[in-house]
N, C-alpha and C positions, 0 to 999 in steps of 0.2 A: 705781877708787875707789868702786864701787857697794857696796851692803850687802844681804845676804840673811839673813833670819831663818827658821829651820826648826824646827818642832816634830815630832819623831819619837815616835810613840806606843809605849807598852810592849807593846801587843798589835797584831798585824797586822790584826785586824778593826776597828781604829779608823783614821781617816784621818790622813794626813800633812798638815800645814799649812805654808804658805810665804808670806812677804811679801818681795818684792824691790824695792829702790829703785834706779833707774838714774841714774848720774852720767855725763854726756856733754857734749861741746862743743855748745851749743845751735845753733851754725851748721852742724852736721853733720845733715843731714836724716834723719828716720826716718818710718816708717809705723806707725801704732798697731796694737794687737792685731788680727790678721786672718789670713785664709787666703791668704797671699802666694805660696805655692809649690804651686799645684794640680797641676802636671805632675810635678815632681820629688819632692814630699812631700805627696801628697793626704791630706787630713784633718788636717794640721798647721796650727795657728794660732800666731802669734807677733808679736813686735815686730821689724820688719825695719829693717836699716840700708840706707837708700836708696842710699848710695854704693856699697857693696860687694855688696849683695844678700843678705848673710847675716842671722843673727838674734842679737839680744841674749838673747832668751828665746824658747823654742818649747815647745809643748804638743801632745801627741797623745792625745786622750781614748780612742781605741780601744786604745792600749797602756797607758793609765793612767800616762803619763810626762810629766814636765816637765824641761827642761834650761835652765840660765841660766849666763851666763859673767860673771866679774868680772876686770878687768885686774890683772895683777901688773906687775913691772918689764919694761922693754923688753929684748929679746934681740938681740944683734948679728947682723946678716945675715938677720933674719926677713923673709919675703916673703909668707906666707900670711895669710888673713883668719881672725881668731878667730871670726867669725860662722859660718863653715863648720863649725867644731868643734861648735857648738851643734846645727846641723841634722843632722850625723852622729850626735851623741849621742842626740837624741830618736828617731832611727831605730834605736838599739841598737848603733851602731858607736863604740867608745871611741876616744880619741885614740891616734895612732900613737906609737911609742917616742920619736921625736924630732920633735915637731911643728914645722912651718916657720913658726911664728907667734911673736909676742911672748908674754911670760909670762901665765898665766891661772890662775884657780881656776874649775873647771867643777863646778857643783852639779847632780847628777842625782837625780831623785826618781821613785820608782814606788810602787805600792801596798804594797811590802814594806819601804820605808824610804828612806834617802838616802845618797848617796856624794859625796865631794868629790875630784876629781882635779886635781892641781896640776902646772903646768909652770913651772919657774923658770930655764930655760936650761941646767940641768945634768942634770936627770932628771925623769921623770914619776912622781909619787907618788899613791897613792890610799888614801883612808881611808873606811871605813864609819862612819856616825854612830851613836852609841849612842842609846838612847831618852832623850828630854829635849829642851830648847830649845838651839839652837846659833846663833851668829852667824858670818858669813863676810864678810870685806872683801878687802883686798889682800895679806894675809899668811896666817898659819895659821888653822885653824878655832879659834874661841873664844880667839884670841890676846890674852892679857892685856896685851901690849905695844902693842896697837892701842887708842888712847884711847877711841874710841866703843864698842868692845866692853867694855872695862873699866868704862865708865860705865853701860852700858845693858843688858847681857846679863841681869843679875839682874832687872831690871824686866820684860823680856819673859818671862822664865821664870816670874815671879810672876803675870803676867796670866792670867786665866781662858782656857781653850781655847775657850770659847763665850761670846758676849756674852749678858747677860740680856735685852737689848732691841736688836734689829738684827742685822746679819751678824756672823759669828764674829770677823772681823778688826777689828771696832770697838775691841776692847780693845787691840790692837797699834797701831792708829791713835792711840789715846789716849796711848800711850807716846811715839809719834812727836811728838805735839803737845806733850807735856811736854819732850821733847828740844829742840824748836824754841825754847825759851826761851834757848838758847845761840845766839850769833851763828853764822851758817853758815860762818865762817872759823875757828871754834874746832875744835881737833883732836878734841874729844869730840862734835862735832855729827854727826848722821846725815843730816839735810837740809843739803847742803853747798855751799860755794863754794870750790873747790880752787885758784883762781887765785893766792892768796898763796903756794902751794906750787910755783908754776911749772907748773901743770897747768890747761889751759883748760876744765875741766869743772865743771858745776854739777848739782845734783839736778834732774831733769826730770819723772820719772814713776814709777809703781809698778804692780806686779801682785800680786794675792793669789790663792792657789790652794789648793784642797782636792783631794787625790789619794787615791783608794781603789780597790777592785776594780771599782767601777762606772764609773770614768773620771776625768776631770779637770773640775772646776768652777773656771774662772779668770776674773778680772775685772781691769780696767785703768782707770787714771785718770792725768791729767796735772796737775801743779802750775800754778797760774795764771801764775806768773812763775818763771823758773829760779832755784833756790837759795833761794826764799822759801816758807815753809810756809803752806799753807791745807789744810783737810781736804777732799781731792778726793772727788767722787762716782765710785765705781768701778762699771764696767759691763761686761757681756759684749761679745764681739766683734760680735754681731749687733744690739746695742742702738743 
């Protein structure tokens, strides 16, 4: 039930921008943005799932690459961790033809643009994102049947790509702040409380990233309380 917003530039000499909001059960421990895999994935930083050891999001600045995963529906018989899919992806290894995991939308970003690979239990599908602003949640890219996308995609698209004062993502945080006027249980909300839908997840944290030929600049911040908006201070892994 996470949400990712991506701005793909018209020209490859401009950066790709991404904002990712994570929804998860707050009782499931995680580690904040950091270099948690020095032996298997040196140089990679990410948000680690402390239980399974995989990543919700991972970034490799040397490869100018970011990968982040969003849950889709459950798949009968799934045994694998979706977090392993993220670590494979940031290393340049795409999902196998029949992943042993529950369904997902995998967002892969590099200096040339962005791609979304989806697994719904029937087939793996992949789409390259056209230039422009896109939103991804638990269904299709820019899916008008997903209420939060129908409500807020136009606002993210209209936001300037760089803030007049402050970091570039300040404009997108302003859209998030406006969206938080909705209750977190509203289907249109981005900062969410999914428990009324039978899913024990709430919005917990976010990452913003700029990806270009020079590498990845990524920052991280947590909400003060699960499912409740405050404008977090985003910081680098070393801060």
